[in-house]
N, C-alpha and C positions, 0 to 999 in steps of 0.2 A: 687328930681324927680327920680322915678324908671326907669331903662333902659327898652326899649321896647324889648320884647322877640319875636324873629322871629319864624315863623312857622317851624316845624320840617323839612318839605321838602326843604324849603329855606336854612336852616342851613346845610342840607345834601349836596345840590348843592354847596354852598360856600366852604364846606370842601373839596369837590372834586377839585374845582378850585385851592384851596391853594396847593393841592398835585400835580398839573400839573407840568411838568418839566419847569424850567425857561429858558429863552433865554440865549444863550452863552454870555459871557461878551465881547469877542473880536469882532471887526468889521467883520472879516472874518467868524467867527462862526455864527454871526447873519445873514450875507448874505447867508450862506449855509442853515441855518434854513428856511429863507424865500423862497429860491429856492425849498427846499423839500416840503414846504407847497403848493407852487404854482403848483408843479408837481402833487401832490396828488389831488389838485382841478381840474386840467385838466383831469387827469385820471378818476376822479369821474364824470365829465361832458360828457366824450366820449360816455358812454352808453345812456345817455339821448339824446344826439345829434343823435345817431343812431336810437333810437325810433322815434324821431320827423321826421327824413328824411324818414324812412321806411313807416310811416303812412301818409306822405304828400299827400293831395288831396283825401284821402279815408274817411274822416269824413264828413258825410252828415246828412241831416234831414230826418224825416220819409217821407216827401213829395218827396224828390228828390233822395233818395238812390236807386240804381239799384236793381231790383228784384233778389232774390236768392231762392233756394229750402228751405234753413234752416235759422232760426234765432237762434243765440246762446246767452243765457242769463247767465251771470256769477253770482254766489252766492255772497251775501253781508251781510250775518248775519241774525240771527233770534232773536226775543224777545218773550220768552214764547211760542216757537214753531211757531210763525208767522213771516212773512218777516219784516225786518226793513223798515223804510220809504224809505231809498235809494234803497233797493231791490224791494220794491213795485213799485217805480217809473220805475225801469228797466222793470218789468213785465208789467206795464201799456203800456210802449212803445212797447213791444212785442205784446201785444193784438192789439194795433193800427196797427202795421205792418201786422198782420194776417188779420184784418178786411179790410184793403186796398188791400189785395191780393199781397202784396210785398213778403210774404213768405208763404210756405205751411205747414211747420213743425217747431215746436219750440223745440230746444234742451236745457234743463235746466241742468246746470252743477254746482255742488257744493259739499260740504263736508258732508259725512255721516260716519265719522270715529268712531263715538260713537252711541250707541243705542238710547241715549236721544237727539241726534242732527241730524236732517235730513233735510238739505236744499232742495234737489231736490223734495222730496214729498211735502214740504210746498209750493214750487214754483209751482208745478203741481196743487195743490189744489187751489191756488190763480188764476191761469190761467183758470181753469175750471169754477170757480165762476164768472169769468168775460167774459165768452163766448167762450173760445177756446175749441173745442172738445177734450176729453181725448185721442182719437185715434191719434190726431195730435201732441201729446206731447211725447217726449222721454227724459228719465232721465239718467244722468251720475252721479253715486254716488261716484266717485273717482276724482272729480275735485277739488283737494285740494288747488291748486293755479292756476294762469293764464296759466302757461306753461303746467301743467298737463291737464287742460281743453282743450287747443288748440291741444296738441299732441294726446290726446285720441280721440278727435273729428275726427281727420284725420285717425289715425291708428286703432282705435277700431270701430268707427261708420261710417267710409268711407265718411266723409264730405269733399267735394272738393270746395264748394263755399258757403259762408254764409254771413249774415248780423249780425254783433256783436252788442250787446246792453250793454252799461255800462255808468257810469257817465263820463263827459267830461275829468276829470283829469286822468281817467284810460283807456279810450278807445284807446288812441294811443299805449300804451304798449300792449294792447290786440291785436290790429291790427298787430303790429310788430311781436309778437310771433306767431300768427296764420298764418301769411304769411310765417314765417320761418318754420312752421310745414307743409307747403304745401297746405294751404287753401287760395283760392282767396277770399279776405275779403274786405268788406266795413263796416264802423261802424256808429252807431247812438249814439251820445253823449247826454245823458240825462242832461238837464239843472237843476241846483240846486242853491238856494241862497248861497251866499258866507259866510256861517256860520262857526263855529269852526270846524265842521266835514269836510267841504269842504276844508278849509285851511290845516287841518291835512292831508287829502288825497293828496292834491297837493304837500306838502312837502315830504310826504312818497314816492311819485312816483319817486323822484330823487334817493332815495336809492333803490327802487324797480327796476329801470332801470339797476342798477348795478347787482342786483340779476338775472335779466333776461339774461344779458350777461353771467353770471357765469353758469346759467342753460343750455343755448345753448352750451356752451363750454365743460362743465364737466358733465352734466346730460342730455344727449340726450333722454333718455327714461323717461317716467313719473314714479312716485313712484310705481304705480300699473298699469301694462300693461294689463294683462288678455287676454282672447280670443276675437276674433273679434265678433261683434254683428251686427245683421241686423235690429235693431230697427228703424233707420232712413229710410232705404230703404223700409221697410214694411209700415211705416207711410206715405211715399210718394206715395205708390201705392194703399193704402187702399181707397176704395170709400168713 
C-alpha cells in the first residue's frame, strides 16, 4: 500500500510544529515555561477585556439605538469594485437608520490607498442606489483601520456623537476606539450567520484588540491626519 501524501499546506504546518522549542526537561523548567505561557495568555486577554467593558451597554438594535447626528459605516472590502456581502449588510443597516430618522448624515470611512481600490466611493454609490441622498453622505478616504476611522472622524470631521455600524464581532472594538477618540458612541451590530467568515472575524478580534491597545498607546495620530474638513457640518445643515 502506498503511503498517503499529505497536502503541501499540512506538511508545512507540521514542519513548523516540529521546529518549535521543546519543553524543558526539568520539573522547574517546565513549571517556568507554563508560567510564561499563562502570563502571555493573560496579557493577551487584557485588551479584549478592556474592549468588552468599554462597549458594555452600548450595542443596540436599529429600533432602540439612541438618535445621533451621524452614522459611521466602516469599510469591509470590495469585490470587483462592489461592496462585499458583509459591507452591503452594514450599508443596509445605515439605510434603515436614515429612513427611521435615527441619523441625518452617513459617514462612510474606508480604504482608498490605491487608485484601483476605493471603498468610500463604492459605499456612497450603494447608499445612493438604496435611497440615501448624496448630499447626506460624507466620505473619509483614509479610514485604513478602525482607529484611523475613529480618530479622523473626531479630529478631521468634527464628529462628537455617532451611531457606529458594523458586524457584531467588530462593533465592540469600534465602540471602544471611537469612545477613546472622544466620540460619544452607540453601535448597531449587524447579525450574520455563523459561517467561516464570521468565525474568522471573531477569532481575529482577539488579536485586533491587542492592536487597538498598541495603537492607543503608541500611535495616537492616524496614519494620515490632514487638514480639518467641514463635510459633516455642511451635510447636517444642507436642506
